[in-house]
N, C-alpha and C positions, 0 to 999 in steps of 0.2 A: 233598461229600467233604472231610474235614478236611485242613488243611494239613499236609504232611509235614515231619517234623523230620529233622535230619541226625545220624548216629551214626558212630562209628568202633569197629571192634574190632581189637585187637592180637592177633596169633596167633603162637604159638611151638611148635616141635616138642617133643613129650614126650621123644623120644629124639634128642638132638642129633647123635648119630653118623650118622643117616641123611643129614645134610647133607654129610658128608665121606667116609663109607664107603659111602654109597648106601642106598636104602630096601630093606626086605624086599619080596618080591613082594606081600604084603598091603598094606604101606604104599604101595607104588607104585600099586596099584589105587585105594586110598582117596584119595591125592593127585590122581589123575586125576579121580575123582568130585568132589573139592573144586574143581578147576579148572572142570569142566563146570558145576557148581552156580553158581559166581561168574560164569561166562560167560553163563549163562541169565539171572541177575539183572541183569547189565549190559544184555543185549538188551531186558529189560523196563523199563529205565530206573530200576531200584532202586539198583544199584551205580554210584557215581560214579567210583571209582578203586579198584584193588586192585593190590598189588605187595608185593615183599619186599626186604629187604636182601640183599646178595650175599656177606656174610661167612658163614663156616661154623663158627662157634663158638657158645657158649651165649648170646651177645648177639644172635644173629640173630633177626629177627622180620619178620612181614608185617603189613600193615594193609589193612583194607577200610573204605572210606568209603561210606556208603549212606544211603538215605532210608527212613523208616518212619513210621507213624501215631502210634506211642507207644513208650515204653521197653519195654513188654511185647512189642509187635510186633517191635521191634528185637532183643530177646533171643531170640525165636523164630527169626528169620532167622539169628542167630549160632549158636544151638544146633542148628539144622537143617543147618548146614554139615557135610558128610559127614566131614571130618577132625576136627571137634570132637565130633560125635556118636559116632564110632568110637574116640575117645581117642588119636588119632595126634597131635593138636595141642590145646593149651589156648588158650583165648581169654578176653579181658577186654573188656567193653563200656564205652564212654565216650560221653556226649553230646558233640556236635561241631558246629562251624559253619564252613563253608567261607567264608573271608573274601576270598580272591582265587583266580582260576583262569584259566589261559591258555586262549584259544580254540583254539589249536593247539599241539601238542607239537613 
């Protein structure tokens, strides 16, 4: 099995108003699927960390730090995120390396 590389994708809502005015029912369903997707990848040991900023303006963003076999495989993981696939959020992929990580939060 090839050694896994680390990647990060930055994710932002396409409609920033959903952060302060609330999501539409369709956006809420897709965001729920997005969370379940990342939760499953975390359970599989693929996602290392996922979270978002708490501000509710256009500078808000989330990050997903994860492992993949290649950039191509990482792009598939990012693009298969239900929020990205449905166009509720846009994402940008970066090669990444975790340098330090606490053993406990």
